[in-house]
N, C-alpha and C positions, 0 to 999 in steps of 0.2 A: 899517175895516182896524185891527188894534192899531199903536200905537206901537211903532218899534223904532229900536234901531242897529243900523248896517250898517257891518262894517271891510271896508277895502280895502286889498290889500295888490300888489304887482306881482311878476309870478312869479319876475324877480331877484332879489327882495329874501327871498323865501320859500326859495330853493334852497338858501342856506347852511343853514338852518332843519334843511330834511330830511335833510341831508349829517352833520351832526354830533349833533344829538338826535332820539335814538332814540323818547324820549317822546313828541316833536311828529310822530314820522314816524308811531308807532302811531296815536295820536288822529286824525291827517286820514286815515290809512287806513280806520278806523273809521269816520268822518265819511261820508268816500264810498262806502264799502259801502254803511251804511245808507241814502246816500241812492239807489243803484241798487239796491237792493232794494226801496225807496219804491216808484220808478218801475214798476219789472219788477211789482210788483204793480197798479199803477197799470194799466198796459199790458194786464196779463190779463184784468182785470175788464173792462175797455172790449171787450175781444175776444171775452171770452166769455157776458156778461149784457146782458139787456136793458136799455132807459133805464128802465124800472120797477124791476128787480132791482137795477142800478146806485144808484139813489137808495135802496132800502131795505137795502143793505149800506151805503150814508154814516150813514143813521139808526140803524144796530146797531151798526157800527165804529168810526165818527168823528163823535158827535154834535155835537163842539164845532164841528166846519165850518158847521152849522146857524145859529151863531150868530155867527162871526164872519166870513161871507162873505156877499156881494150872494146875488143869485138867479141874476142874469148871470153871476156867476163861478163859481157851483156848477155851472150849465147846461152853461158851457163846458169844467170839469173833467170832469162826466161827460159831457162826447161829445153833447151834444142842444139845443136852440134853450130858451130862456127860454119859450116857450110850452110848447113839448111836457112842459117840467117843472112849469109851472103846473097843466096836465091831471092828470101822474100825482100829483102833490100832493094836489089835488081828489079824484082816485079814491082815496087812499089814504085821506084822511081823511075821506070819507062814511062 
């Protein structure tokens, strides 16, 4: 995993910002919209593609994940077991 900083704010502390600051409101809206679209894309991938095709999708569209997360985490995100992912990778790389 990559080191990062996490900021946390209680909901009551943020509400006045949403009510009075249009820039904050728009930035938050775009953030949550992007988050929703990414989750939709992931859910659609899980529904429509086989485990092998999901792995190929990651290789083609999100190669940075292959370097940043463990095989166990990647397998979980792809909706498959680590063992199945290892077999898929061996088949593709041979």
